[in-house]
VMD Tcl script that draws the C-alpha trace (Angstrom):
set ca {
  {11.94 12.13 29.62}
  {12.67 8.61 30.83}
  {15.94 6.83 30.14}
  {14.73 5.82 26.69}
  {16.90 7.38 23.99}
  {16.98 5.04 21.01}
  {13.90 3.90 19.07}
  {13.59 1.36 16.26}
  {10.57 0.81 14.04}
  {9.16 -2.19 12.19}
  {6.30 -1.78 9.74}
  {3.98 -4.52 8.55}
  {1.40 -4.16 5.81}
  {0.47 -1.40 3.43}
  {1.97 1.81 2.09}
  {-0.28 3.76 4.46}
  {1.43 2.08 7.41}
  {4.85 3.08 6.08}
  {3.66 6.68 5.80}
  {2.34 6.67 9.37}
  {5.46 5.04 10.80}
  {7.57 7.80 9.25}
  {5.25 10.47 10.66}
  {5.49 8.98 14.17}
  {9.27 8.60 13.85}
  {9.73 12.25 12.86}
  {7.68 13.33 15.85}
  {9.81 11.27 18.23}
  {13.02 12.54 16.63}
  {11.85 16.11 17.22}
  {11.13 15.12 20.85}
  {14.74 14.02 21.33}
  {14.69 10.31 20.54}
  {17.28 8.89 18.16}
  {16.04 6.64 15.37}
  {18.21 3.54 15.06}
  {18.10 0.28 13.15}
  {16.24 -2.70 14.54}
  {19.50 -4.56 15.22}
  {21.19 -1.66 17.09}
  {19.88 -2.60 20.55}
  {17.26 0.17 20.83}
  {15.58 1.08 24.11}
  {12.16 1.09 22.45}
  {10.68 -0.97 19.61}
  {7.57 0.36 17.87}
  {5.84 -2.27 15.75}
  {3.21 -0.98 13.31}
  {0.88 -3.84 12.47}
  {-1.50 -4.92 9.74}
  {-4.49 -7.23 10.15}
  {-5.64 -7.90 6.60}
  {-4.82 -11.61 6.91}
  {-4.16 -14.11 9.69}
  {-0.60 -14.29 8.45}
  {-0.12 -10.61 9.29}
  {-1.14 -11.32 12.89}
  {1.41 -14.12 13.10}
  {4.08 -11.82 11.68}
  {3.48 -9.39 14.54}
  {4.22 -12.12 17.09}
  {7.37 -13.07 15.20}
  {8.61 -9.46 15.21}
  {8.04 -9.20 18.96}
  {10.13 -12.33 19.51}
  {12.86 -10.93 17.25}
  {12.90 -7.66 19.22}
  {13.30 -9.51 22.51}
  {16.26 -11.43 21.10}
  {17.90 -8.12 20.15}
  {17.27 -6.47 23.54}
  {15.36 -8.42 26.22}
  {15.11 -5.26 28.35}
  {13.60 -3.02 25.66}
  {10.13 -1.53 25.80}
  {7.89 -2.91 23.05}
  {4.97 -0.82 21.79}
  {2.52 -2.26 19.26}
  {0.34 0.02 17.12}
  {-1.68 -0.29 13.91}
  {-4.74 -2.20 12.72}
  {-4.07 -5.41 14.63}
  {-3.59 -3.33 17.78}
  {-6.95 -1.62 17.34}
  {-8.80 -4.86 16.61}
  {-7.25 -7.18 19.20}
  {-5.55 -5.13 21.94}
  {-6.02 -7.68 24.74}
  {-4.64 -10.47 22.57}
  {-1.52 -8.43 21.80}
  {-1.08 -7.34 25.42}
  {-0.85 -11.04 26.35}
  {2.14 -11.57 24.03}
  {5.21 -11.95 26.29}
  {7.35 -8.83 26.13}
  {4.71 -6.37 24.89}
  {4.53 -3.34 27.19}
  {1.99 -1.09 25.51}
  {-0.72 -1.38 22.85}
  {-1.95 1.86 21.25}
  {-5.09 2.26 19.15}
  {-5.89 4.17 15.98}
  {-5.98 7.59 17.65}
  {-3.50 6.99 20.46}
  {-0.59 5.87 18.25}
  {0.11 9.45 17.19}
  {0.66 10.42 20.86}
  {3.32 7.81 21.56}
  {5.77 10.47 22.81}
  {3.39 11.31 25.66}
  {3.28 7.68 26.76}
  {7.06 7.44 26.75}
  {7.16 10.37 29.19}
  {4.95 8.68 31.79}
  {6.86 7.04 34.60}
  {4.28 4.33 35.33}
  {3.26 3.32 31.81}
  {5.64 0.39 31.52}
  {5.32 -1.12 34.99}
  {3.08 -3.80 33.45}
  {1.59 -4.57 30.07}
  {-1.32 -2.26 29.27}
  {-3.49 -1.01 26.46}
  {-4.68 2.43 25.45}
  {-7.27 1.72 22.79}
  {-10.56 3.60 22.48}
  {-13.51 2.30 20.48}
  {-13.00 2.99 16.79}
  {-16.10 5.20 16.65}
  {-14.06 7.85 18.46}
  {-11.39 7.93 15.71}
  {-12.23 11.28 14.12}
  {-8.82 12.89 13.75}
  {-6.96 12.87 10.45}
  {-3.18 12.96 10.87}
  {-1.42 13.73 7.57}
  {2.10 12.61 6.83}
  {4.55 11.10 4.42}
  {7.39 8.62 4.47}
  {10.91 9.95 4.11}
  {14.26 8.22 4.06}
  {12.79 4.72 4.05}
  {12.43 4.20 0.30}
  {13.09 6.01 -2.98}
  {9.38 6.64 -3.42}
  {7.61 8.80 -0.85}
  {4.21 7.65 0.41}
  {1.89 10.61 0.98}
  {-1.12 9.91 3.20}
  {-4.12 11.68 1.71}
  {-7.03 9.81 3.33}
  {-7.85 7.40 6.16}
  {-10.76 5.15 7.13}
  {-13.57 3.72 5.02}
  {-17.37 3.89 4.93}
  {-17.90 0.90 2.66}
  {-18.05 -2.04 5.12}
  {-17.45 -4.76 2.54}
  {-18.48 -8.15 3.86}
  {-14.92 -9.53 4.17}
  {-13.11 -6.45 5.48}
  {-12.10 -5.35 8.98}
  {-10.46 -2.08 7.95}
  {-13.43 0.16 8.94}
  {-13.30 -1.52 12.36}
  {-9.56 -0.87 12.60}
  {-9.38 2.65 11.13}
  {-12.84 4.14 11.44}
  {-14.83 6.31 9.07}
  {-13.51 8.00 5.94}
  {-11.72 11.27 6.60}
  {-9.04 13.48 5.07}
  {-7.52 16.93 5.19}
  {-8.56 19.54 2.64}
  {-6.81 20.05 -0.69}
  {-4.71 22.97 0.51}
  {-3.33 21.09 3.53}
  {-2.60 17.99 1.45}
  {-0.80 20.01 -1.21}
  {1.26 21.65 1.53}
  {2.40 18.19 2.66}
  {3.33 17.32 -0.92}
  {5.42 20.48 -1.14}
  {7.10 19.55 2.15}
  {7.91 16.12 0.72}
  {9.29 17.70 -2.47}
  {11.49 20.04 -0.45}
  {12.81 16.98 1.40}
  {13.90 15.49 -1.93}
  {10.89 13.46 -3.06}
  {10.91 12.88 -6.80}
  {8.08 10.34 -6.90}
  {5.07 10.48 -4.57}
  {2.64 7.60 -4.09}
  {-0.80 8.73 -2.92}
  {-1.92 6.40 -0.14}
  {-4.95 5.87 2.05}
  {-7.60 3.28 2.80}
  {-10.03 4.51 0.13}
  {-8.29 7.43 -1.53}
  {-10.96 7.98 -4.16}
  {-13.22 9.02 -1.27}
  {-10.92 11.99 -0.51}
  {-12.91 15.00 0.67}
  {-15.90 12.93 1.84}
  {-18.51 15.21 3.35}
  {-16.98 18.38 1.89}
  {-17.27 20.24 -1.43}
  {-13.85 18.92 -2.51}
  {-13.05 15.55 -4.09}
  {-10.19 13.41 -5.38}
  {-10.24 15.03 -8.82}
  {-9.76 18.44 -7.18}
  {-6.81 17.02 -5.28}
  {-4.92 15.54 -8.23}
  {-5.36 18.70 -10.28}
  {-3.79 20.72 -7.45}
  {-0.98 18.21 -6.86}
  {-0.10 18.32 -10.54}
  {1.05 21.92 -10.05}
  {3.51 21.19 -7.21}
  {7.04 22.04 -8.30}
  {9.81 19.52 -7.74}
  {7.67 16.40 -7.97}
  {8.22 14.51 -11.22}
  {5.85 11.60 -10.65}
  {2.68 10.71 -8.80}
  {1.30 7.20 -8.48}
  {-2.22 6.44 -7.33}
  {-1.69 3.48 -5.01}
  {-5.15 1.92 -5.27}
  {-8.56 3.30 -6.17}
  {-12.03 1.76 -6.15}
  {-13.44 1.29 -9.68}
  {-16.66 3.15 -8.84}
  {-14.57 6.18 -7.80}
  {-12.19 6.06 -10.77}
  {-14.14 8.42 -13.00}
  {-13.59 9.06 -16.70}
  {-12.36 12.57 -15.86}
  {-9.69 11.16 -13.53}
  {-8.55 8.70 -16.21}
  {-8.47 11.43 -18.87}
  {-6.56 13.77 -16.56}
  {-3.90 11.14 -15.85}
  {-3.61 10.42 -19.58}
  {-2.78 14.08 -20.25}
  {-0.59 14.69 -17.20}
  {3.20 14.46 -17.30}
  {3.27 13.83 -13.56}
  {0.51 11.29 -12.94}
  {1.89 8.07 -14.35}
  {0.07 5.39 -16.40}
  {-0.11 2.89 -13.54}
  {-3.38 1.99 -11.84}
  {-4.18 -0.53 -9.14}
  {-7.91 -1.21 -9.13}
  {-9.44 -3.68 -6.63}
  {-11.79 -6.18 -8.27}
  {-12.09 -8.96 -5.62}
  {-14.28 -11.14 -7.86}
  {-15.17 -11.45 -11.52}
  {-18.60 -12.83 -10.63}
  {-21.47 -10.39 -10.13}
  {-23.08 -12.88 -7.74}
  {-20.03 -12.83 -5.47}
  {-19.57 -9.06 -5.81}
  {-23.14 -8.65 -4.53}
  {-22.46 -10.99 -1.59}
  {-19.26 -9.06 -0.84}
  {-21.27 -5.80 -0.80}
  {-19.00 -4.24 -3.40}
  {-20.31 -1.03 -5.01}
  {-19.88 -1.96 -8.67}
  {-20.34 -4.89 -11.02}
  {-18.13 -6.41 -13.68}
  {-19.49 -4.29 -16.53}
  {-18.34 -1.09 -14.81}
  {-14.97 -2.61 -13.97}
  {-14.44 -3.70 -17.56}
  {-15.36 -0.24 -18.85}
  {-12.77 1.40 -16.56}
  {-10.00 -0.90 -17.75}
  {-10.94 -0.45 -21.40}
  {-11.04 3.33 -21.00}
  {-7.55 3.36 -19.49}
  {-6.14 1.19 -22.26}
  {-7.82 3.30 -24.95}
  {-6.13 6.47 -23.69}
  {-2.90 4.89 -22.37}
  {-2.10 1.70 -24.31}
  {1.08 1.05 -22.30}
  {-0.60 1.57 -18.93}
  {0.10 -0.97 -16.22}
  {-3.07 -2.14 -14.44}
  {-2.94 -4.21 -11.26}
  {-5.90 -6.07 -9.77}
  {-6.78 -7.32 -6.28}
  {-8.81 -10.52 -6.26}
  {-10.00 -12.85 -3.46}
  {-10.45 -16.60 -3.91}
  {-12.72 -18.85 -1.86}
  {-15.23 -16.29 -0.61}
  {-18.31 -18.01 0.92}
  {-20.63 -19.23 -1.81}
  {-17.97 -19.21 -4.53}
  {-18.88 -22.39 -6.43}
  {-16.73 -23.89 -9.16}
  {-18.92 -22.18 -11.74}
  {-18.64 -18.76 -10.08}
  {-14.87 -19.11 -9.73}
  {-14.76 -19.99 -13.44}
  {-16.52 -16.68 -14.13}
  {-13.76 -14.83 -12.29}
  {-11.04 -16.78 -14.06}
  {-12.53 -16.10 -17.50}
  {-13.23 -12.44 -16.74}
  {-9.60 -11.87 -15.75}
  {-8.27 -13.91 -18.68}
  {-10.16 -11.71 -21.13}
  {-9.32 -8.41 -19.39}
  {-6.23 -6.44 -20.58}
  {-4.70 -6.12 -17.10}
  {-1.01 -6.51 -16.20}
  {-0.82 -8.42 -12.91}
  {-2.95 -9.78 -10.07}
  {-2.60 -9.59 -6.31}
  {-4.37 -12.77 -5.25}
  {-5.59 -13.22 -1.68}
  {-7.02 -16.42 -0.24}
  {-10.17 -15.62 1.73}
  {-9.74 -15.96 5.49}
  {-12.46 -15.62 8.10}
  {-12.23 -12.39 10.07}
  {-14.12 -11.77 13.33}
  {-16.97 -9.23 13.31}
  {-17.41 -9.30 9.52}
  {-20.59 -10.13 7.63}
  {-18.89 -12.83 5.57}
  {-18.41 -15.25 8.45}
  {-22.19 -15.43 8.87}
  {-22.91 -16.29 5.23}
  {-22.34 -20.04 5.41}
  {-21.61 -22.13 2.29}
  {-17.94 -22.20 3.24}
  {-15.36 -23.08 0.60}
  {-12.90 -25.78 1.78}
  {-9.38 -24.54 2.50}
  {-7.77 -26.80 -0.09}
  {-10.14 -25.53 -2.77}
  {-9.33 -21.93 -1.82}
  {-5.59 -22.64 -2.11}
  {-5.98 -24.38 -5.46}
  {-7.90 -21.42 -6.85}
  {-5.26 -19.04 -5.56}
  {-2.58 -21.04 -7.37}
  {-4.55 -20.92 -10.61}
  {-4.95 -17.14 -10.49}
  {-1.31 -16.62 -9.57}
  {-0.32 -18.63 -12.63}
  {-2.63 -16.39 -14.66}
  {-0.97 -13.34 -13.11}
  {2.45 -14.70 -14.13}
  {1.29 -15.06 -17.73}
  {-0.26 -11.58 -17.72}
  {2.88 -9.96 -16.33}
  {5.14 -11.83 -18.74}
  {3.04 -10.61 -21.66}
  {3.03 -7.03 -20.34}
  {6.82 -6.98 -19.96}
  {7.23 -8.41 -23.45}
  {5.15 -5.52 -24.81}
  {7.49 -3.00 -23.13}
  {10.79 -4.39 -24.34}
  {12.36 -2.73 -27.35}
  {11.03 0.64 -26.21}
  {12.53 3.72 -24.59}
  {11.33 4.47 -21.05}
  {12.10 6.98 -18.31}
  {13.32 5.18 -15.18}
  {13.69 6.55 -11.66}
  {16.69 4.73 -10.17}
  {17.06 3.85 -6.49}
  {20.14 4.18 -4.27}
  {20.67 0.52 -3.39}
  {23.42 -1.42 -5.14}
  {23.11 -5.18 -5.58}
  {25.85 -7.11 -7.34}
  {27.06 -4.03 -9.17}
  {23.55 -3.25 -10.44}
  {21.04 -0.54 -9.62}
  {17.27 -0.79 -9.95}
  {14.33 1.44 -10.68}
  {10.87 1.64 -12.20}
  {9.51 3.06 -15.42}
  {6.49 5.34 -15.32}
  {4.30 2.31 -16.06}
  {5.87 0.22 -13.30}
  {8.30 -2.01 -15.17}
  {11.24 -2.88 -12.93}
  {14.58 -2.17 -14.61}
  {18.24 -2.83 -13.83}
  {21.37 -1.08 -15.03}
  {25.07 -1.19 -14.04}
  {25.40 0.98 -10.92}
  {26.11 4.68 -11.46}
  {25.91 6.94 -8.39}
  {25.05 9.94 -10.58}
  {21.73 8.32 -11.53}
  {20.43 7.83 -7.97}
  {17.00 9.40 -7.45}
  {17.00 10.78 -10.98}
  {14.85 9.91 -13.97}
  {16.91 8.66 -16.90}
  {15.81 7.52 -20.33}
  {16.86 3.96 -21.11}
  {16.16 1.31 -23.71}
  {14.61 -1.92 -22.40}
  {15.70 -5.36 -23.49}
  {14.42 -8.73 -22.32}
  {13.15 -9.41 -18.80}
  {14.74 -12.06 -16.61}
  {12.84 -14.75 -14.69}
  {12.31 -12.33 -11.76}
  {10.62 -9.79 -14.03}
  {13.43 -7.28 -14.16}
  {14.24 -5.75 -17.53}
  {17.81 -5.19 -18.57}
  {18.49 -1.71 -19.88}
  {21.06 0.41 -21.62}
  {21.28 4.18 -21.66}
  {22.01 4.54 -25.37}
  {18.83 4.67 -27.42}
  {19.70 2.96 -30.67}
  {17.80 4.09 -33.73}
  {16.03 1.39 -35.73}
  {17.86 1.09 -39.07}
  {15.90 1.91 -42.15}
  {15.87 -0.43 -45.13}
}
mol new
graphics top color blue
foreach p $ca { graphics top sphere $p radius 0.5 }
foreach p [lrange $ca 0 end-1] q [lrange $ca 1 end] { graphics top cylinder $p $q radius 0.2 }
display resetview
């Protein structure tokens, strides 16, 4: 082993990245490296990157500069989607010593053992077509909720997306191996597990197992009180999955379902595998079986060819749909995607204006959803952090709640009564459930 002893980690992007960072960190800890905080002058910084937007790329550069301010002599290793897509660009960032690709990032300990690796900036990134391995894992110790990686890669190649280029083809472990990881997480103290991946509904692709098989098996794992499905494509969210979640005490009534556009014309141009009628039917089915379910939506504004009329279709579709909140992304051109060759570009200012309109709609939707939940009893899983004498947690249907801090409630589900939400969408709560007086 070289002189490196202390390692710090910084994760950008999605829940899947947090899961993978934790998996890499546990491997290095077992190899003799101490995990320290970013500010504790580590010998090595490992930065796990995202490349969904241009802003994510800029964030990577900012984190590198921050690391150099903490310890100018430290080794800086960059991994993740941005690293796979643009290794040479990252290697040119002053201070970066090593760039590891989608497969190589899980072998970081081997690179730290090599005497000559850090003599100059270098990359170890194979073409994404060689990314065949599935490395399972889960986050631990980073957050109250544990992120369990159940799937990686994607075969969809939507016109705007670089993820298949950054993570490769869809792959996963089998049900038995995935359940074993869930049990390991439960034994480590996980109360709530969030199922993560690139396209988790495609679990078991190419085998005789599927996502429905997986959730039925996970439902039997002792010690886990809650499962959340992080995000699932509407064409893969079957009626049997919805019905199963409605009848499960562990799978919570919270769904995040990517839409991207409420216009069938734009969905076709995006190469999405569904149309608005299917999406609407999924949402209506959820609400019929779980009236208090929280439903989140991903939507993109300003995709090439999105005229004022087509944007109006999206706006009206979302206005009429009984969803709870929107994650709104402004379309940005990404190299090596089909979308950049489509032409009919939407001006940047128009894209931003449309994003603002949908974010205002999201605010109204979320306000209405929270108003529906107040005055009701909910089970809340409280987190460890204390802020101004308050503690925070989430209901099963993803309402954020605050309560005066009580150490005995940390990482435990507790029934509370919700009162009004504040301007930051946090509901006040009290533990006593007051009966409604009869007249």
